[in-house]
C-alpha positions as CSV (number, residue, x, y, z in Angstrom):
1,M,-33.8,14.5,11.7
2,S,-30.4,15.5,10.3
3,T,-28.7,12.9,8.2
4,A,-25.1,12.5,7.1
5,I,-23.5,9.9,4.8
6,F,-20.3,8.3,5.8
7,W,-18.4,7.1,2.7
8,F,-16.1,4.1,3.5
9,R,-12.9,4.0,1.4
10,R,-9.6,3.1,2.9
11,D,-11.0,2.7,6.4
12,L,-12.9,-0.6,6.4
13,R,-13.8,-0.8,10.0
14,L,-16.2,0.6,12.6
15,D,-13.7,0.8,15.4
16,D,-11.7,4.0,15.9
17,N,-12.7,5.4,12.5
18,T,-12.2,9.1,12.8
19,G,-14.6,10.4,10.1
20,L,-17.3,7.9,11.1
21,Q,-17.0,8.7,14.7
22,R,-17.4,12.5,14.0
23,A,-20.4,11.8,11.8
24,L,-22.1,9.8,14.5
25,E,-21.3,12.5,17.1
26,E,-22.6,15.4,14.9
27,Y,-25.7,14.1,13.2
28,D,-28.9,12.4,14.3
29,T,-28.5,9.6,11.9
30,V,-25.7,8.3,9.6
31,L,-26.1,6.3,6.3
32,P,-23.0,4.1,5.6
33,V,-22.0,3.9,1.9
34,F,-19.2,2.1,-0.1
35,I,-18.5,2.5,-3.8
36,F,-16.5,0.1,-5.9
37,D,-14.8,2.8,-7.9
38,E,-14.8,1.7,-11.6
39,Q,-11.8,4.0,-12.3
40,I,-9.8,1.7,-10.0
41,V,-11.3,-1.8,-10.4
42,K,-11.3,-1.6,-14.2
43,E,-7.5,-2.0,-13.9
44,L,-7.9,-5.2,-12.0
45,S,-9.0,-8.7,-12.9
46,S,-12.4,-9.8,-11.8
47,N,-10.9,-12.3,-9.3
48,D,-8.2,-10.0,-7.9
49,P,-7.6,-11.1,-4.3
50,R,-7.7,-7.5,-3.1
51,I,-11.2,-7.1,-4.3
52,S,-12.1,-10.4,-2.5
53,F,-10.6,-9.0,0.7
54,I,-12.5,-5.8,0.4
55,Y,-15.8,-7.6,-0.2
56,K,-15.1,-9.9,2.8
57,Q,-14.5,-6.9,5.0
58,L,-17.6,-5.1,3.7
59,F,-19.7,-8.3,4.4
60,Y,-18.3,-8.3,8.0
61,I,-19.2,-4.6,8.5
62,N,-22.7,-5.2,7.1
63,D,-23.2,-8.0,9.6
64,L,-22.2,-5.6,12.5
65,L,-24.6,-2.9,11.2
66,K,-27.5,-5.4,11.1
67,K,-27.3,-5.5,14.9
68,Y,-28.3,-1.8,14.9
69,G,-31.1,-2.3,12.3
70,S,-28.9,-0.8,9.6
71,G,-26.9,-2.0,6.6
72,L,-24.1,-1.0,4.2
73,H,-25.2,0.6,0.9
74,I,-22.9,-0.7,-1.8
75,F,-22.5,0.8,-5.3
76,K,-20.3,0.2,-8.3
77,G,-19.5,2.8,-10.8
78,N,-17.9,6.1,-11.4
79,P,-18.1,7.9,-8.0
80,I,-19.3,11.2,-9.5
81,D,-22.2,9.3,-11.2
82,V,-23.0,7.4,-7.9
83,W,-23.1,10.7,-6.0
84,K,-25.4,12.2,-8.6
85,E,-27.7,9.2,-8.1
86,L,-27.6,9.6,-4.3
87,L,-28.4,13.3,-4.5
88,G,-31.6,12.4,-6.5
89,K,-32.7,9.7,-4.1
90,I,-31.8,10.6,-0.5
91,E,-32.0,13.7,1.6
92,F,-28.8,14.4,3.5
93,Q,-27.0,17.4,4.8
94,A,-23.3,16.3,4.9
95,V,-20.8,13.7,3.7
96,Y,-18.0,12.5,5.9
97,I,-14.8,10.9,4.6
98,N,-11.3,10.1,5.7
99,R,-8.6,11.7,3.6
100,D,-6.7,9.8,0.9
101,Y,-3.4,11.2,-0.3
102,E,-2.9,9.5,-3.7
103,P,-3.2,11.9,-6.7
104,Y,-6.2,10.2,-8.2
105,A,-8.1,10.1,-4.9
106,K,-7.4,13.8,-4.3
107,E,-8.7,14.8,-7.7
108,R,-11.7,12.5,-7.3
109,D,-12.6,14.0,-3.9
110,R,-12.2,17.6,-5.2
111,S,-14.8,16.8,-7.9
112,I,-17.2,15.2,-5.4
113,E,-16.8,18.2,-3.1
114,S,-17.6,20.6,-5.9
115,L,-20.7,18.5,-6.8
116,L,-21.9,18.5,-3.2
117,K,-21.2,22.2,-2.8
118,N,-23.6,22.9,-5.7
119,H,-26.3,21.3,-3.6
120,S,-25.3,23.1,-0.4
121,I,-23.9,19.9,1.1
122,E,-20.6,20.0,2.9
123,L,-17.9,17.4,2.4
124,K,-16.1,16.9,5.7
125,H,-12.8,15.1,5.7
126,F,-10.5,13.9,8.4
127,K,-7.1,12.4,9.0
128,D,-7.4,8.7,9.7
129,Q,-4.9,6.4,7.9
130,V,-1.8,8.1,9.3
131,I,-0.5,9.5,12.6
132,F,0.9,12.6,10.8
133,E,-0.1,14.0,7.5
134,G,2.3,15.5,5.0
135,G,2.0,19.1,6.3
136,E,2.5,18.1,10.0
137,I,6.1,16.9,10.0
138,L,8.2,19.6,8.3
139,K,11.7,21.0,8.6
140,D,12.2,24.2,10.6
141,D,12.0,26.2,7.4
142,G,8.5,24.8,6.6
143,K,9.7,22.5,3.8
144,P,9.2,18.7,3.5
145,Y,11.9,16.3,4.7
146,H,13.8,14.4,2.0
147,M,15.8,12.4,4.4
148,F,14.2,9.7,6.6
149,T,16.2,10.0,9.8
150,P,15.5,13.6,10.6
151,Y,11.9,13.1,9.6
152,K,11.7,10.1,11.9
153,N,13.3,12.0,14.8
154,K,10.8,14.8,14.5
155,W,8.0,12.3,14.1
156,L,9.0,10.6,17.4
157,K,9.4,13.9,19.2
158,R,5.8,15.0,18.2
159,Y,4.1,11.6,18.8
160,L,1.8,11.3,21.8
161,S,0.3,8.0,22.6
162,N,-2.6,9.3,24.7
163,H,-5.2,8.9,22.1
164,N,-8.7,8.5,23.6
165,F,-10.4,5.4,22.0
166,E,-14.0,6.1,22.5
167,T,-16.9,3.9,21.3
168,P,-19.3,5.9,19.2
169,D,-23.1,5.6,19.4
170,Y,-23.7,2.9,16.7
171,S,-27.5,3.1,17.3
172,K,-27.4,6.3,15.2
173,F,-26.8,4.4,12.0
174,K,-29.8,4.9,9.7
175,K,-32.4,2.2,10.0
176,T,-32.6,0.7,6.6
177,Q,-33.2,-2.6,4.9
178,T,-30.5,-3.4,2.3
179,D,-29.8,-6.4,0.2
180,F,-26.1,-7.1,0.4
181,P,-25.0,-7.8,-3.2
182,S,-23.3,-11.0,-4.3
183,M,-19.8,-10.8,-5.8
184,S,-21.1,-12.0,-9.1
185,S,-23.8,-9.3,-9.2
186,L,-20.9,-6.8,-8.9
187,G,-19.0,-8.5,-11.7
188,F,-16.4,-10.1,-9.4
189,E,-15.2,-13.6,-8.7
190,R,-13.9,-14.9,-5.5
191,S,-10.1,-15.3,-5.5
192,E,-8.4,-18.4,-4.3
193,L,-5.7,-16.3,-2.7
194,E,-6.4,-14.7,0.7
195,V,-5.0,-11.9,2.7
196,K,-3.0,-13.2,5.7
197,P,-4.3,-12.2,9.1
198,Y,-2.2,-9.8,11.2
199,D,-0.6,-11.8,14.0
200,P,0.4,-9.5,16.9
201,S,2.5,-12.3,18.4
202,V,5.2,-11.9,15.8
203,I,6.0,-8.3,16.8
204,A,8.3,-9.3,19.7
205,D,10.7,-11.2,17.5
206,Y,10.3,-8.9,14.5
207,E,13.7,-7.3,14.7
208,N,15.5,-10.7,14.9
209,E,13.4,-12.6,12.4
210,R,12.4,-10.0,9.7
211,N,15.4,-10.5,7.4
212,F,15.2,-14.3,7.0
213,P,12.5,-15.2,4.5
214,A,12.3,-18.8,5.4
215,K,11.2,-17.9,9.0
216,E,8.2,-15.8,7.7
217,G,8.8,-13.3,10.5
218,G,6.9,-10.5,8.7
219,S,4.0,-8.8,10.4
220,N,1.5,-9.1,7.4
221,L,0.3,-5.7,8.3
222,G,0.5,-4.2,4.8
223,P,-3.0,-5.0,3.4
224,H,-4.7,-4.2,6.7
225,L,-3.1,-0.7,6.7
226,R,-3.8,-0.3,3.0
227,F,-7.5,-0.9,3.4
228,G,-7.9,0.4,7.0
229,T,-9.1,-2.8,8.6
230,L,-6.9,-1.9,11.6
231,S,-6.6,1.5,13.4
232,I,-3.2,3.0,12.8
233,R,-3.6,4.7,16.2
234,R,-4.3,1.5,18.2
235,L,-1.6,-0.3,16.2
236,T,1.1,2.4,16.8
237,A,0.3,2.7,20.5
238,H,0.9,-1.1,20.9
239,I,4.0,-1.3,18.7
240,L,5.6,1.6,20.5
241,T,5.8,-0.6,23.6
242,V,7.1,-3.7,21.8
243,S,9.2,-3.1,18.7
244,D,11.3,-0.1,17.8
245,T,12.1,-1.7,14.5
246,L,8.5,-2.2,13.4
247,L,7.7,1.3,14.6
248,S,10.4,2.6,12.3
249,E,8.8,0.7,9.4
250,L,5.5,2.4,10.1
251,I,7.3,5.8,10.1
252,W,8.8,4.9,6.7
253,R,5.3,4.3,5.4
254,E,4.3,7.9,6.5
255,F,7.6,9.3,5.2
256,F,6.8,8.0,1.7
257,M,3.2,9.0,2.0
258,Q,4.2,12.6,2.7
259,I,6.7,12.5,-0.2
260,L,3.8,11.5,-2.5
261,D,1.6,14.2,-1.0
262,H,4.1,16.9,-1.6
263,Y,5.6,15.6,-4.8
264,P,3.0,13.8,-6.9
265,K,5.4,13.8,-9.9
266,V,7.1,10.8,-8.3
267,V,4.3,8.5,-9.6
268,F,5.8,8.8,-13.1
269,E,9.1,10.6,-12.6
270,N,12.4,10.2,-10.8
271,F,12.4,12.1,-7.5
272,K,16.0,13.1,-8.2
273,S,16.0,14.6,-11.7
274,K,19.7,14.1,-12.1
275,Y,18.9,10.5,-12.8
276,N,16.7,11.4,-15.8
277,G,19.7,10.8,-18.2
278,I,19.9,7.1,-17.4
279,V,19.4,5.0,-20.6
280,W,17.6,1.9,-19.5
281,R,18.1,-1.2,-21.6
282,N,14.4,-2.3,-21.1
283,N,14.8,-5.7,-22.7
284,K,11.3,-7.2,-22.8
285,E,12.5,-10.8,-22.9
286,E,14.7,-10.3,-19.8
287,F,11.8,-8.6,-18.1
288,E,9.6,-11.7,-18.7
289,K,12.2,-13.9,-17.2
290,W,12.4,-11.7,-14.2
291,K,8.6,-11.7,-13.8
292,H,8.3,-15.4,-13.9
293,G,11.3,-16.3,-11.7
294,L,13.6,-17.6,-14.5
295,T,16.7,-15.4,-14.1
296,G,18.9,-18.2,-12.8
297,F,19.5,-16.3,-9.6
298,P,17.8,-18.4,-6.9
299,M,17.0,-15.6,-4.4
300,V,15.5,-13.5,-7.1
301,D,13.5,-16.3,-8.7
302,A,12.2,-17.6,-5.3
303,G,10.9,-14.1,-4.5
304,M,9.1,-13.7,-7.9
305,R,7.5,-17.1,-7.6
306,E,6.4,-16.4,-4.1
307,L,4.8,-13.1,-5.4
308,N,3.1,-14.7,-8.3
309,S,1.8,-17.6,-6.2
310,T,0.6,-15.8,-3.1
311,G,0.5,-12.0,-3.6
312,Y,3.2,-11.6,-1.0
313,M,7.0,-11.2,-1.1
314,H,9.3,-11.0,1.9
315,N,10.6,-7.5,2.4
316,R,14.3,-8.4,2.2
317,V,13.7,-10.3,-1.0
318,R,11.8,-7.3,-2.4
319,M,15.0,-5.3,-2.1
320,I,17.0,-8.0,-3.8
321,T,14.5,-8.6,-6.7
322,A,14.1,-4.8,-7.3
323,G,17.8,-4.1,-7.2
324,F,18.4,-6.9,-9.6
325,L,15.9,-5.6,-12.2
326,C,17.2,-2.0,-12.0
327,K,20.9,-2.6,-11.7
328,H,21.7,-6.0,-13.1
329,L,19.2,-5.8,-16.0
330,L,19.0,-2.0,-16.3
331,I,15.3,-2.1,-16.6
332,D,13.3,1.0,-15.7
333,W,12.1,0.9,-12.1
334,R,8.6,1.9,-13.4
335,W,8.3,-1.5,-15.1
336,G,9.0,-3.3,-11.8
337,E,6.8,-0.9,-9.8
338,A,3.8,-1.5,-12.1
339,Y,4.3,-5.3,-11.9
340,F,4.4,-5.3,-8.1
341,A,1.4,-3.0,-8.1
342,S,-0.5,-5.7,-10.1
343,K,0.4,-8.5,-7.7
344,L,1.1,-7.3,-4.2
345,M,-1.7,-7.8,-1.6
346,D,-0.3,-4.9,0.4
347,Y,0.2,-2.6,-2.6
348,E,0.2,1.0,-1.6
349,L,1.2,3.6,-4.2
350,S,3.4,5.7,-1.9
351,S,5.4,2.8,-0.4
352,N,5.7,0.8,-3.6
353,N,6.9,3.9,-5.5
354,G,9.2,5.0,-2.7
355,N,10.8,1.6,-2.3
356,W,11.3,1.1,-6.0
357,Q,12.9,4.5,-6.4
358,W,15.0,3.6,-3.3
359,A,16.2,0.4,-5.0
360,A,16.9,2.2,-8.3
361,G,18.8,5.0,-6.5
362,T,16.5,7.7,-8.1
363,G,14.4,8.4,-5.0
364,C,14.6,10.5,-1.8
365,D,17.1,9.1,0.7
366,A,17.7,6.3,-1.7
367,A,20.5,3.7,-1.8
368,P,23.4,5.3,-3.8
369,Y,23.6,4.2,-7.4
370,F,26.9,2.4,-6.7
371,R,25.3,0.2,-4.0
372,I,24.5,-3.0,-6.0
373,F,23.3,-6.1,-4.1
374,N,25.1,-9.3,-4.9
375,P,22.2,-11.8,-5.0
376,Y,24.5,-14.7,-4.1
377,E,25.9,-13.0,-1.0
378,Q,22.4,-12.0,0.0
379,A,21.3,-15.6,-0.2
380,K,24.3,-16.8,1.8
381,K,23.6,-14.3,4.5
382,F,19.8,-14.6,4.8
383,D,19.0,-18.1,3.4
384,K,22.1,-20.0,4.3
385,E,20.4,-23.4,4.3
386,Q,18.4,-22.6,1.2
387,Q,15.1,-23.3,2.9
388,Y,13.3,-20.3,1.3
389,V,14.8,-21.0,-2.2
390,R,13.9,-24.7,-2.1
391,K,10.4,-23.9,-1.0
392,W,9.7,-21.9,-4.1
393,I,12.1,-23.5,-6.7
394,A,11.3,-27.2,-6.9
395,E,13.9,-27.7,-9.7
396,I,16.8,-26.0,-8.0
397,G,20.0,-28.0,-8.4
398,T,18.7,-29.8,-11.5
399,S,19.3,-29.3,-15.2
400,D,15.7,-27.9,-15.4
401,Y,16.8,-24.7,-13.5
402,P,18.1,-22.0,-15.9
403,E,21.7,-20.8,-15.9
404,P,22.2,-17.2,-14.7
405,M,21.0,-14.8,-17.4
406,V,23.8,-12.4,-16.6
407,D,27.2,-12.5,-14.9
408,H,27.1,-10.5,-11.6
409,K,30.4,-8.9,-12.0
410,I,29.8,-7.9,-15.6
411,A,26.3,-6.6,-14.9
412,R,27.6,-4.6,-11.9
413,K,30.3,-3.0,-14.0
414,R,27.8,-2.2,-16.8
415,A,25.3,-0.6,-14.3
416,L,28.0,1.6,-12.8
417,E,29.0,2.8,-16.2
418,V,25.4,3.5,-17.4
419,Y,24.5,5.3,-14.2
420,K,27.6,7.4,-14.2
421,I,27.1,8.4,-17.8
422,G,23.4,9.1,-17.1
423,I,24.1,11.3,-14.1
424,D,26.8,13.3,-15.9
425,S,24.8,13.8,-19.1
């Protein structure tokens, strides 16, 4: 019998999983595998809530596989070493994966593909986590879009919602007996923080509720898209009929993903090189105050405390906190991006990077450098009754709450001067 391995990565589901479905269609039997990549997890704490979420989803998948006499084979290590081990233990003819567009993942997959090729085994990869990949939505001259609106218009023009959701033959999973590992045996600890479930009922009011953090009108989709626990095709087909605003957010996600795919330099560099001359202040003491929600600006501090306590931050508040760090404090967007990456449940490199560069003015289709959010006015507009602020800052209005660390008008003037000098240098 012919055997293929399906390697789960950012696609933690059985339903409408492109690479998995193709493997089940094309081979007699399929062995499901997941690898905790030490190159990734070594950067995280042992009780990182995202690891707990992945483990919980793997446990769920394994339970489903048991119904078909199969099980999920879980490994932890450097992927190249794990694949060398599998090559020595198991006979298989192909490996199926869904594509990942982050620079590390692309490099890793190329090395695995080379290893497998040396053993006459094909690595077959498929599009799964996006509707359109980087090379599918291009300008008429074949170049990538740098502006969102024309990208979105072409995206919508090309989108067809007639995807055929077929149920594959799960009986073709390889019949094996596996011992599902405990978290402790993998070197992990269960986190007290949990990923919020996606609630489809919020979509109808998303446009009206999304800017008011006290109402918690967000979709909570981020982590589920990041780890592929939901099908982007099923989700998009549904959202298309309910919320143009949320659909636009999904297209922003793909816009930033194609930017990263075409321009991997953005991970460490400004998308717009004319901003390279900006001299950031990078005051470490001020950065610590920002991290811990002690700036004296209530909307900023509430957002940072929400992030530190839950792994979430409301999208409107993300704009305010990021803008404050880059413009009011003149701290390099890379510092803030890295901190968000360490905390956000829905951290996704392309979106996190794209949004931070948007806030700093250095990215594609970014807010102009002279657009500087006034945190006080933002609070009046989006948290008029201070419900959000009071939820996260118990000492608000007392002498225990710090005075503002900078004067908004002075900080704004300083930012404009530093940016102008940096751009002209």
